[in-house]
C-alpha positions in Angstrom: -74.5 -50.6 -8.2 -71.1 -51.0 -6.5 -71.0 -54.7 -7.7 -71.7 -53.7 -11.3 -68.8 -51.1 -11.2 -66.5 -53.7 -9.7 -67.4 -56.2 -12.4 -66.9 -53.6 -15.1 -63.4 -52.7 -13.8 -62.4 -56.4 -13.7 -63.6 -57.0 -17.2 -61.8 -53.9 -18.6 -58.6 -55.0 -16.8 -59.0 -58.5 -18.1 -59.6 -57.2 -21.7 -56.4 -55.1 -21.6 -54.3 -57.8 -20.2 -52.3 -59.4 -23.1 -50.3 -61.9 -21.1 -50.6 -65.3 -22.6 -51.8 -64.0 -26.0 -48.6 -65.2 -27.7 -48.9 -68.6 -26.1 -52.6 -68.9 -27.1 -51.8 -67.9 -30.7 -49.0 -70.5 -30.9 -51.3 -73.2 -29.5 -54.0 -72.3 -32.1 -51.5 -72.4 -35.0 -50.1 -75.8 -33.8 -53.7 -77.1 -33.5 -54.6 -75.8 -37.0 -51.6 -77.7 -38.4 -51.9 -80.8 -36.3 -55.6 -81.4 -36.6 -55.7 -82.0 -40.3 -52.6 -84.2 -40.1 -54.2 -86.2 -37.3 -57.5 -86.6 -39.4 -55.5 -87.9 -42.4 -53.6 -90.3 -40.2 -56.7 -91.7 -38.6 -58.6 -91.9 -41.8 -56.0 -93.5 -44.0 -53.4 -94.9 -41.6 -55.6 -96.5 -39.0 -56.6 -99.5 -41.1 -52.9 -100.3 -41.7 -52.1 -99.9 -38.0 -55.1 -102.0 -37.0 -54.1 -104.8 -39.5 -50.6 -104.7 -38.1 -51.8 -105.3 -34.6 -54.4 -107.8 -35.7 -51.6 -109.9 -37.4 -49.5 -109.6 -34.2 -52.4 -110.8 -32.0 -53.1 -113.7 -34.4 -49.5 -114.7 -34.3 -49.5 -114.5 -30.5 -52.6 -116.6 -30.3 -51.1 -119.2 -32.6 -47.9 -119.3 -30.6 -49.9 -119.7 -27.4 -52.0 -122.6 -28.9 -48.8 -124.3 -30.1 -47.2 -124.0 -26.7 -50.2 -125.4 -24.9 -50.3 -128.6 -27.0 
C-alpha cells in the first residue's frame, strides 16, 4: 500500500511539472516543419545528388585508369 501511494505522489508531481514543455513544443514544431522538407528532398533531390556523385566517381575512375597506363 505504501509503495502505491509513493508511486501516486511521484506521478502527480511529474504531471504537474512543466519544465521542458516549451522545449518539447519547439522540437515538435521544428520536426513538423523539417520532416516534410526532408521527405521532399529525399524523394526528388536524391536522384540528382546520386547522379552527381556517380559522375564524380566515374571521372575519378577514368583519371585513375589513365594514370596507371
